[in-house]
C-alpha positions as CSV (number, residue, x, y, z in Angstrom):
1,M,6.9,84.2,148.7
2,L,9.9,84.0,146.5
3,R,9.5,87.7,145.6
4,L,9.2,88.6,149.2
5,I,12.5,86.8,150.0
6,Y,14.2,88.6,147.0
7,E,12.9,92.0,147.9
8,T,13.9,91.6,151.6
9,F,17.4,90.5,150.6
10,K,17.7,93.4,148.1
11,I,16.9,95.8,151.0
12,L,19.5,94.2,153.2
13,V,22.1,94.5,150.3
14,R,21.3,98.2,149.8
15,L,21.6,98.9,153.5
16,T,24.8,96.9,154.1
17,L,27.0,97.5,151.0
18,P,27.4,101.2,151.8
19,I,28.7,100.1,155.3
20,Y,31.2,97.6,153.9
21,F,32.4,100.0,151.2
22,R,33.7,103.4,152.2
23,K,32.3,104.8,148.9
24,I,30.1,103.5,146.1
25,S,29.6,105.8,143.1
26,I,28.0,105.2,139.8
27,H,28.4,107.1,136.5
28,N,25.7,107.3,133.9
29,K,23.1,105.6,136.2
30,E,20.4,107.1,133.9
31,L,21.4,104.5,131.3
32,L,20.1,101.7,133.4
33,P,16.7,100.9,132.0
34,D,13.6,101.1,134.3
35,E,12.1,98.0,132.7
36,G,13.1,95.1,130.6
37,P,13.8,93.0,128.8
38,Y,17.6,93.5,129.0
39,L,20.7,91.6,129.8
40,L,22.8,93.2,132.6
41,L,26.5,92.5,132.2
42,S,29.6,93.4,134.2
43,N,33.2,92.4,134.6
44,H,33.7,89.9,137.5
45,P,36.7,90.6,139.8
46,N,35.0,90.2,143.2
47,T,32.7,87.1,143.1
48,L,29.4,87.5,145.0
49,L,29.7,91.3,145.4
50,D,29.8,92.0,141.7
51,P,26.2,91.0,140.9
52,L,24.9,92.5,144.1
53,L,26.5,95.9,143.4
54,V,25.1,95.9,139.9
55,A,21.6,94.5,140.6
56,S,21.1,96.7,143.7
57,N,21.2,99.8,141.5
58,V,18.4,98.8,139.2
59,R,14.7,99.0,140.0
60,Q,13.6,95.9,138.2
61,Q,13.7,92.4,139.5
62,V,16.9,90.7,138.3
63,F,17.6,87.0,137.5
64,F,21.1,85.8,137.8
65,L,23.1,83.2,135.7
66,A,25.3,81.4,138.3
67,N,27.8,78.7,138.2
68,Y,26.3,75.2,138.2
69,S,28.7,74.1,141.0
70,L,27.2,76.5,143.5
71,F,23.9,74.6,143.4
72,K,25.4,71.2,144.4
73,H,25.1,71.8,148.1
74,P,21.5,71.7,149.3
75,V,21.8,74.8,151.5
76,S,23.3,77.0,148.8
77,N,20.9,75.5,146.3
78,F,17.9,76.6,148.5
79,F,19.1,80.2,148.8
80,L,20.2,80.6,145.2
81,S,17.0,79.2,143.8
82,N,15.0,81.5,146.1
83,L,17.0,84.5,144.9
84,Y,16.2,83.8,141.2
85,C,19.5,82.3,140.2
86,I,19.7,80.1,137.0
87,P,22.4,77.4,137.1
88,I,24.7,77.5,134.0
89,Q,27.2,74.7,133.3
90,R,30.9,75.3,132.6
91,P,33.4,72.6,131.6
92,Q,35.1,72.9,135.0
93,D,31.8,72.4,136.8
94,I,31.0,69.0,135.4
95,G,34.4,67.4,135.0
96,G,34.8,68.0,131.3
97,K,31.6,66.2,130.3
98,K,29.3,67.5,127.6
99,L,27.6,70.7,128.6
100,D,23.8,70.7,128.8
101,N,22.5,74.3,129.2
102,D,19.3,73.8,127.2
103,A,17.1,74.2,130.3
104,A,19.0,77.4,131.4
105,F,18.7,78.9,127.9
106,A,15.0,78.1,127.8
107,Q,14.5,79.8,131.2
108,C,16.3,82.9,129.9
109,D,14.1,82.9,126.8
110,A,10.9,82.7,129.0
111,F,12.1,85.5,131.4
112,L,13.0,87.8,128.6
113,T,10.1,87.1,126.2
114,N,7.2,86.4,128.5
115,Y,8.0,88.4,131.6
116,K,10.3,91.2,130.1
117,K,12.8,90.7,133.0
118,A,16.4,91.6,133.4
119,I,19.1,88.9,133.6
120,Y,22.5,89.4,135.1
121,I,25.4,87.7,133.4
122,A,29.2,87.8,134.0
123,P,30.3,87.3,130.4
124,E,33.9,86.4,131.3
125,G,32.6,83.2,132.9
126,T,34.9,83.2,135.9
127,S,35.9,85.6,138.7
128,M,39.5,86.7,139.0
129,M,40.6,89.6,141.2
130,D,43.4,91.0,139.1
131,R,42.6,93.9,136.8
132,R,42.4,92.0,133.5
133,L,39.8,91.9,130.8
134,R,39.4,88.2,129.9
135,K,37.9,86.5,126.9
136,I,34.2,87.1,126.7
137,K,32.2,83.9,126.3
138,T,29.7,83.6,123.4
139,G,26.9,82.5,125.7
140,T,25.6,86.1,126.3
141,A,25.3,86.7,122.5
142,R,23.6,83.3,122.0
143,I,21.1,84.0,124.7
144,A,20.3,87.4,123.2
145,F,19.9,86.1,119.7
146,S,17.8,83.1,120.9
147,A,15.3,85.5,122.5
148,E,15.2,88.1,119.7
149,S,15.1,85.6,116.8
150,K,12.0,83.9,118.3
151,N,10.3,87.3,118.3
152,D,11.4,88.3,114.8
153,F,13.8,90.9,116.4
154,N,10.8,92.9,117.7
155,L,11.5,92.1,121.4
156,G,13.6,95.3,122.0
157,L,16.2,93.4,124.0
158,K,19.1,95.5,125.2
159,I,22.5,94.6,126.6
160,V,23.5,96.9,129.4
161,L,27.2,96.9,130.5
162,V,28.5,98.0,133.9
163,G,32.2,98.3,134.5
164,L,33.2,97.6,138.2
165,N,36.3,99.4,139.3
166,Y,37.4,98.6,142.9
167,S,40.1,100.5,144.7
168,S,41.1,97.4,146.6
169,P,38.7,94.5,146.0
170,S,39.6,92.4,149.1
171,R,39.7,95.2,151.7
172,F,37.0,96.4,154.0
173,R,36.1,100.1,153.6
174,S,37.6,100.4,150.2
175,S,35.7,102.1,147.4
176,V,34.1,101.0,144.1
177,F,33.2,103.0,141.0
178,L,30.4,101.7,138.7
179,N,30.7,102.9,135.1
180,V,27.6,102.3,132.9
181,A,28.0,102.1,129.1
182,E,25.5,103.0,126.4
183,P,23.2,100.0,125.9
184,I,23.6,97.7,122.9
185,L,20.4,97.1,120.9
186,V,20.4,93.4,119.8
187,A,18.0,94.1,116.9
188,D,20.8,96.1,115.3
189,Y,22.4,92.8,114.4
190,K,19.3,91.3,112.7
191,E,20.6,91.6,109.2
192,L,23.9,90.0,110.0
193,Y,22.2,87.2,112.1
194,E,19.9,86.3,109.2
195,K,22.9,86.0,106.9
196,D,25.3,84.2,109.2
197,N,24.2,83.2,112.8
198,W,27.7,82.6,114.1
199,A,29.2,85.7,112.5
200,A,26.6,87.7,114.3
201,V,27.4,85.9,117.6
202,E,31.1,86.7,117.2
203,A,30.4,90.3,116.2
204,L,28.1,90.9,119.2
205,T,30.6,89.2,121.5
206,D,33.4,91.5,120.2
207,E,31.3,94.6,120.7
208,I,30.5,93.5,124.3
209,K,34.3,93.1,125.0
210,K,35.0,96.5,123.4
211,R,32.4,98.4,125.4
212,L,33.1,96.6,128.7
213,G,36.8,97.4,128.2
214,E,36.0,101.1,127.9
215,Q,34.2,101.1,131.3
216,I,37.0,99.5,133.4
217,I,40.7,100.1,134.2
218,Y,42.4,96.9,133.1
219,T,46.1,96.0,132.7
220,L,47.8,93.3,130.6
221,D,50.1,91.8,133.3
222,E,51.1,92.3,136.9
223,E,54.1,94.5,136.1
224,E,52.0,96.9,134.1
225,D,49.4,96.9,136.9
226,Q,51.9,97.7,139.6
227,L,53.4,100.5,137.5
228,L,49.9,102.0,137.0
229,K,49.2,101.9,140.7
230,N,52.5,103.6,141.5
231,I,52.1,106.3,138.9
232,S,48.5,107.0,139.9
233,S,49.5,107.2,143.6
234,I,52.0,110.0,142.8
235,Y,50.5,111.7,139.8
236,S,46.7,111.5,139.8
237,K,46.0,114.1,142.5
238,H,48.7,116.4,141.1
239,L,47.1,116.2,137.7
240,V,43.6,117.1,139.1
241,K,45.1,120.2,140.8
242,E,47.2,121.1,137.8
243,L,44.4,120.9,135.3
244,E,41.8,122.2,137.8
245,L,39.6,119.2,137.2
246,P,36.5,118.6,139.4
247,K,37.2,116.0,142.1
248,E,34.9,113.4,140.7
249,D,35.4,109.6,140.4
250,I,34.8,109.8,136.6
251,Q,37.8,112.2,136.4
252,S,40.0,109.9,138.4
253,F,38.8,107.0,136.1
254,K,39.7,109.0,132.9
255,I,43.1,109.9,134.3
256,Q,43.9,106.3,135.1
257,K,42.6,105.2,131.7
258,E,44.9,107.8,129.9
259,I,47.9,106.7,132.1
260,T,47.3,103.1,131.1
261,E,47.1,103.9,127.4
262,A,50.3,106.1,127.7
263,I,52.2,103.3,129.5
264,R,51.3,100.9,126.6
265,Y,52.4,103.4,124.0
266,F,55.8,104.1,125.6
267,E,56.3,100.3,126.4
268,V,56.4,99.9,122.6
269,S,58.0,103.2,121.4
270,A,60.4,103.7,124.3
271,P,60.8,100.7,126.6
272,E,64.0,101.9,128.1
273,R,62.3,105.1,129.2
274,V,59.5,103.1,130.9
275,D,62.1,100.9,132.7
276,D,64.0,103.9,134.0
277,L,60.8,105.5,135.2
278,E,59.7,102.3,136.9
279,T,63.1,102.0,138.7
280,E,62.9,105.7,139.8
281,I,59.4,105.3,141.1
282,D,60.1,102.0,142.9
283,T,63.2,103.5,144.6
284,Y,61.3,106.6,145.8
285,L,58.2,104.6,147.1
286,T,60.5,102.1,148.8
287,N,62.1,104.9,150.7
288,V,58.8,106.5,151.6
289,R,57.3,103.2,152.9
290,S,60.4,102.5,155.0
291,L,59.8,105.8,156.8
292,E,56.1,105.0,157.4
293,V,54.8,108.3,156.1
294,R,52.0,109.0,153.6
295,E,53.4,109.7,150.1
296,G,50.9,112.5,149.4
297,L,52.4,114.6,152.2
298,L,55.8,114.9,150.6
299,T,55.3,118.1,148.7
300,E,56.9,121.5,148.9
301,K,53.6,122.9,150.2
302,T,53.9,120.7,153.3
303,T,55.1,122.8,156.1
304,R,56.1,122.1,159.7
305,S,53.5,124.5,161.0
306,G,50.8,122.8,158.9
307,L,51.9,119.4,160.2
308,W,51.9,120.6,163.8
309,W,48.3,121.8,163.4
310,K,47.1,118.5,161.8
311,T,49.0,116.5,164.4
312,F,47.6,118.5,167.3
313,M,44.0,118.3,166.0
314,G,44.4,114.6,165.4
315,L,45.8,113.9,168.9
316,A,43.1,116.1,170.4
317,T,40.4,114.2,168.6
318,T,41.8,110.8,169.5
319,I,42.2,111.7,173.1
320,I,38.7,113.1,173.5
321,G,37.1,110.4,171.4
322,F,38.9,107.4,173.0
323,P,36.1,106.5,175.4
324,I,33.5,106.4,172.6
325,Y,36.0,104.4,170.5
326,L,36.6,101.9,173.3
327,Y,32.8,101.5,173.9
328,G,32.2,101.0,170.1
329,Y,35.2,98.6,169.8
330,I,34.1,96.4,172.7
331,N,30.5,96.3,171.7
332,N,31.3,95.5,168.1
333,F,34.3,93.3,168.7
334,F,32.9,89.8,168.0
335,P,30.6,90.6,165.0
336,F,33.4,92.7,163.4
337,H,36.2,90.1,163.8
338,I,34.4,86.8,163.5
339,P,33.8,87.0,159.7
340,G,37.5,87.8,159.2
341,W,38.6,84.9,161.4
342,I,36.3,82.5,159.5
343,V,37.7,83.7,156.2
344,K,41.3,83.2,157.4
345,K,40.4,79.8,158.8
346,V,38.7,78.6,155.6
347,N,41.4,80.3,153.5
348,P,39.4,80.5,150.2
349,Y,40.6,82.1,147.0
350,I,41.3,85.8,147.7
351,G,38.4,86.7,145.5
352,Y,36.0,85.3,148.1
353,H,37.5,87.3,151.0
354,S,35.3,90.4,150.6
355,S,32.2,88.3,149.8
356,G,32.9,86.2,152.9
357,K,33.4,89.1,155.2
358,W,30.3,91.0,153.9
359,L,28.2,87.8,154.2
360,G,29.6,87.1,157.7
361,G,28.8,90.7,158.7
362,L,25.2,90.2,157.4
363,I,24.8,87.2,159.7
364,F,26.8,88.1,162.9
365,F,26.1,91.8,163.4
366,P,22.3,91.2,163.6
367,L,22.9,88.1,165.7
368,F,25.2,89.8,168.3
369,Y,23.2,93.0,168.3
370,F,20.1,91.0,169.2
371,L,21.8,89.0,171.9
372,Q,23.6,92.0,173.5
373,T,20.4,94.1,173.4
374,L,18.5,91.2,175.0
375,F,21.1,90.9,177.7
376,V,20.9,94.6,178.5
377,H,17.1,94.5,178.6
378,L,17.1,91.5,181.0
379,F,19.7,93.2,183.2
380,F,18.1,96.7,183.4
381,Q,14.5,95.9,182.8
382,N,14.1,99.3,181.2
383,G,12.8,99.9,177.7
384,W,14.4,103.3,177.3
385,I,17.9,102.0,178.3
386,T,17.4,99.1,176.0
387,L,16.5,101.3,173.0
388,I,19.4,103.8,173.7
389,Y,21.8,100.9,174.0
390,F,20.6,99.4,170.7
391,I,21.0,102.6,168.8
392,S,24.4,103.2,170.4
393,L,25.7,100.0,168.8
394,F,25.4,101.4,165.3
395,I,26.6,104.9,166.1
396,S,29.6,103.7,168.2
397,G,30.5,101.1,165.6
398,Y,30.7,103.7,162.9
399,F,32.7,106.0,165.2
400,A,35.2,103.2,166.0
401,I,35.9,102.8,162.3
402,W,36.3,106.5,161.7
403,Y,38.4,106.9,164.9
404,W,40.8,104.2,163.8
405,Q,41.3,105.8,160.4
406,R,41.8,109.1,162.0
407,W,44.4,107.7,164.4
408,R,46.4,106.1,161.5
409,A,46.5,109.4,159.7
410,T,47.6,111.2,162.9
411,R,50.4,108.7,163.3
412,K,51.7,109.4,159.7
413,H,51.5,113.2,160.4
414,W,53.5,112.6,163.6
415,S,56.1,110.5,161.8
416,L,56.6,113.1,159.1
417,L,56.8,115.9,161.7
418,S,59.6,113.9,163.5
419,L,61.4,113.5,160.2
420,F,61.2,117.2,159.5
421,K,62.8,117.8,162.9
422,N,65.4,115.0,163.0
423,R,66.1,114.2,159.3
424,K,65.2,117.3,157.4
425,E,67.8,116.6,154.6
426,L,66.2,113.2,153.9
427,V,62.7,114.7,153.7
428,N,64.0,117.4,151.3
429,S,65.7,114.7,149.3
430,L,62.5,112.7,148.9
431,I,60.6,115.8,147.9
432,L,63.2,116.5,145.2
433,Q,62.9,112.8,144.0
434,R,59.1,113.3,143.9
435,N,59.4,116.5,141.9
436,A,61.8,114.9,139.4
437,I,59.3,112.0,138.9
438,I,56.4,114.4,138.3
439,K,58.5,116.4,135.9
440,N,59.3,113.2,133.9
441,L,55.6,112.3,134.0
442,E,54.6,115.7,132.8
443,S,57.0,115.5,129.9
444,A,55.7,112.1,128.9
445,R,52.1,113.3,129.2
446,E,52.7,116.3,126.9
447,E,54.5,114.1,124.4
448,Y,51.7,111.5,124.4
449,S,49.0,114.2,124.3
450,S,50.6,115.8,121.2
451,L,50.6,112.5,119.4
452,I,46.9,111.6,120.1
453,G,45.8,115.2,119.5
């Protein structure tokens, strides 16, 4: 029965996450083992969605280490227990009392040794949305060595790390990039563990942090994070075109990784240069946002004729598609908006926003689709009309989302077209500012590339 609940939930997760996220891509998926035992690790910026994204991409049944506090409510305790979650105590969960995780560690030993299962762990121990790599707790290493040492290091236990890189963690229809690292074989630490248990735990923990850091984009503080976002918004696409790189998520990841490393290099070697660039970019982007145009359109290749065509096609699409959009919007209004209303009303930590919206959608879309379809069936008393209506709910809902995004893009094209007509000098000035920024970034990239070889 428990396995049936788990597999049913897994199917729902696989069906609904691609709806919530605009794009989910995974690099090195072949490194995810087909069978255990292994520990499945990831960074933890987005609460509930992190383990779901990772576990939904593996074939094997996964057990989850979860915060002890989540099990205190009888409802959540029922669901978590039925979804193979293991409560793990943290100091903040038990009011600073002495931790007692012996039962949890014993369960992990049994699942890994006797059943060769996979166990998901968030080794940072807490979920925070900002792009940081936090201290890795030693619990993962201790669980790994506990299982391997009891099997004389012949268990073959692996540690598989997955880096989660969200474009915008709290937003609906954002994207996420999963980056899988080469697994760590715990038996490689046998000799060190037999000499000094704690030294082995620290060494494995350090290796986990190193490999996890290589799979994610992380910054040291909010100022560095904002600078990285600003540079990436202006420079990443330019760099892909300039170097004729394939338009793949892994290329975007590598570019952002290199930009991050370059920022840290110049923050030490030439802090004034970084400050000047930061000011220059902030001024430019502030001007762009005040005009309500899309930054990527401000290039010398953007022409009025091209904008006319894009604007015309966008307006034609929105006019022709408006009836379908209106139908989809009305029929999906309540299940689409209720989860967001609840999240705003409850006002939890922002890291729970996406999880709350997704979970709310998982509840309210089936509920309202069922009630609306039932009403249509009772009203028309016709099976074909009922079936067509039910199918139209999905199609029109997707169309409504696409339509709204298309309309927003058309508005930005129209705004820029108006600027070309009425404030051409300002547009040309912004293009010159953008070109100057890219020139400075190109110079910095060449300098940094020559230093690192």
